[in-house]
N, C-alpha and C positions, 0 to 999 in steps of 0.2 A: 404435217404440212401437206401431204398428198391429199388428205381429206379436205383441208380448209383452203389451200392455196393454189389449186390448179388454175384458178382464174387469173392469177397474177401474170402480167405480161413478161416479167423477168424470168418467171419459172418456165413459161411456154417457150421463150427464146432459148433458154438453156436446154430444154428437152429437144429442141430441133437439132442440137449439136451433140447431145449425149443420150444414151439409153438410160432408162430408169435404173438398171443394175449398175451401170457405170457410175452414175451419181452416187448410189449407195456405197459403192466400193472405193470412192475417192473422197477422203475426209474433207478436203477443201471445198469440193462441190456440195457434198451433203451438208456441211456447215453453212455454206452460202444459202442453200435452199431452206434450211431450218430457220435461218434468221430473216428471210424475206418478209414474212408477215409481221415480225417484230419491228422491223424498220419501216414498214408501210402503214400499218394500222395498229391501233391499241388493242392488244390481246392479253388475256390473263396468264398465258403460259406459252412456251415454245414447245412444239411437237417435233421430236427427233425425226429427221428424214432418214428412214431406213426401211427395211421390209422384214416382216416376221419369218419369211421363208429362207432367209440367208443361210441358216445352218444346213439346209438340205444339200447345197452344192458340195459342202465339205464332208457330207456323209455319203457322197458318191451318187447323189440324186440330182442331176442337172435339170435346170428349168430356165425358162425365159418368160417374158411378158409378150403376149400377142395383142396387138392393137385392137381395142374394142372388146376383147375377151377376158383379159387378165392373165394370171399366171398359168403356164402350161408345163407340166412335168414331161421331160423328154421320154423317159422310160418308166412309166408307173410300176409300182411293185405289184406283181401278179402272182408270183410263185414263192415257195419257200427258198428257192435258190436266189431269187431277187432279194429277199429279206436277208439271207445269209451274206450277201455282198455289201450290205450297208456297213459303212465304216464308222468307227469312233473317231472323234476329232477333238482337238484341244481348242476350246472357244477363245481363250486369250490370245493364242497364236493365230488361228485361222480367221477369227473375226476381229483381229486387232484394229482394223480400219474403223470399226464401229466404236471401239473404245477411244480411238484418236479423235473421231468426230465428236464424241461426248466431251472430251477434254477441251477441244477447240470451242465448242458451243458454250460451255460453262465459262470459259475465259471471256468470250465476247459478251455474254449476258451479264457478267459481273454482278449476279444476284438480283438483277432488275425484276425478272420473272422466273418461275420454276421451269425446269426442263422435264418434259414428259416423254417417256419412251414406251413402246409396246414390244412384246416378245411372243413368239409362238409357243404355246404349251405343247407337250408331246402329242396329245390327241389331235390338235390342230395340224401339226406337221405331218403326222401319220395319215390324217384324212386327205391332205393334198397329195402326199406321196402315193397313196393307194388309188385315189380317184383320178389323179392325173390333172386336176385343176380345181376350180372352185365348186 
């Protein structure tokens, strides 16, 4: 959705009231955004509204999105001590909001089109955590 639907007025209106991360963390909002292009135009698949960096915050690596810049890591990993402070987390618990969004979207789609999601591989997450951004 972020790649294909930024032009939709309903998305822009929602973004005026909610941050990108708030939308990702709120299943009802993420579901609504995921379904916007499905309801508006004929597309081949729904793209889950989420962000591949979401695991970082549960690993103790906070980040946010800077307007016009993209993701910015608050404290990039620079030392062995920084790396030692990275936490393990339980994805089903800590990212349960993503699973709930998937359930909601699948219910709404009722098999009309497939649902596509993207995840950050370990190297991608590490690159952001070390570099501090894109």
